[in-house]
N, C-alpha and C positions, 0 to 999 in steps of 0.2 A: 505391608509394601505400597507405599505408591508411586500409583503413575508420574513420572517425573513433567512428564508430557504437557500435563491437563496441568499436573500443581505448582506448577510457577508463571503459571496464565496469569494478566493481569485484570485488575476490572473493565478497561477497556479492550479486550480481548474480541470481548463479542461485539463491541459495533464496530468493530477493525475487520468483521470475518463480515459482519452484515453491508459495510461497505464496500468490499469489496466483491461479495454476490452483487450487488446491484452495479458496479463500475462494470464488474463483468458484460451484465448483461444489455446493460448500454453498448459495449463495443461491441456483439452481437446485433443491435441495429440501429446504431449507429446516432445516437441519439448524445449529441451534445450540452445539453443545459440537465442542472435537474432541478424535481418537475417535485415540489411541493408536497404535495397529492398522493403520488407517488411515492416515497420516500416515504412516506406516514401508512398507504397500505402494506407497505416491505417490512415495513418497521411492528404492524401490528400482528403484521401474518408469521411471521417469523420470532418473534413474540422479543420484544429488543426492548429489554428495563429504559423509562423515562429518562434519567441519564447521563445513560451511555448516545442516547437519541443527536445529539446536538452533536457532539462529536462523530460519528459516524456520518452527518449530513454536511457538514463542513468539511472532511476529505473529499466526500461526492465534488460537492460543490466547488470545491479549490484543483482537486489533483482533473477535477474537466478543464474549466476554466486555462489557468497552466499544460496542456497535454503537451501543446505542438511540444514547447523550452522545453519540457521533463522529457520528451522522447526525446528530443534533440541534446543531452546533457546523457540519456540515454546509449544510444547510438555512440558518443564518440569515447564511453565505456564498454562496452563492449564489442572486442575487437573484429570484424567479417555476419554482424548481425545487425540487422535493420530489424525496427518494432517491430514491424510490419508479420512479420515469418517469426518471432520467436510462438508459444506459443499463451493463448490470451490468459491463463491464470498470468506465467512470469507478467506479460505484460503487463496487464491491470497492478499486480502486488507491486513488481519495480516500483510506476508511477504512485500508486494510493503513499510507497513506505518514502521512497523521493519528498512526496511533497509532504508527508508528516514530517521529514528530517532536514526540507528547508524553510517550515511554516512554526515548526509547535521548538520554539527552541527549550520547555521547561524539561520536554521530556529529552530523555539520556538516548541517546543515536545506538549505544547499545541494542536501549529495551527496543527501539522501533526496528532494530535488525536484527534483531530471537523472534521480535512478533511477527513480522513477515517473514522467515526460515519456517517456523510455525504454522504459516497459515499456509507455506509451500507446500509441506508436508499433510496437512490436513485434507487437499484443494486441486496438487500438480501432480506431476514425474516423478517417480526417485530421483531425477535428475536438478528435482525444478529447485528443493532446498537449496544445496552446492552454488549453483547455476547465480539465485539468487543472493548470495550471503556474499556469493565475490563478488557484482556487479554493486551493491550497496557496502560493501565496506569501501572498493574504490574509494565507488562514489562522496564517504561520508570523510575519507580523507582527502577530497578536495576542496567539499566545504570548509571541511577545520582550516586548511592550508588558505586556500581565500578567504577568508576572516580571519587568523591572523595574519594575514597580505593587509589588508582592509585599518588591523590598530597600528 
């Protein structure tokens, strides 16, 4: 019998994992810009394959660049929760996944949300997967409604 949680992981899972690790570290050190040398060092250390590095670097740089706007969207969606009070893994997972939902139109929203839930299981607490899934699902619906209204 195969382990379903690892069986369905797509080729970009490792890139998302590396990006989340970097965002977590940057959050702890209050780093606001991605340093290319630091990213390369991280990718080398964690053996991220060349094909996934560009995606991971894009997730990190974009998430950092749009962090303030993303945080406002997260807080609007998460009743009574300030982003600053969320667990570090949870908030960076939400930031990264929301950035992906808004900027990678070629990736189905279900894939982005499933990946975030998987990373939540891997790195977060027992509550992380449901928390992340609930907020991202609501955000994806809000983004979809806005896109429909704009057309």
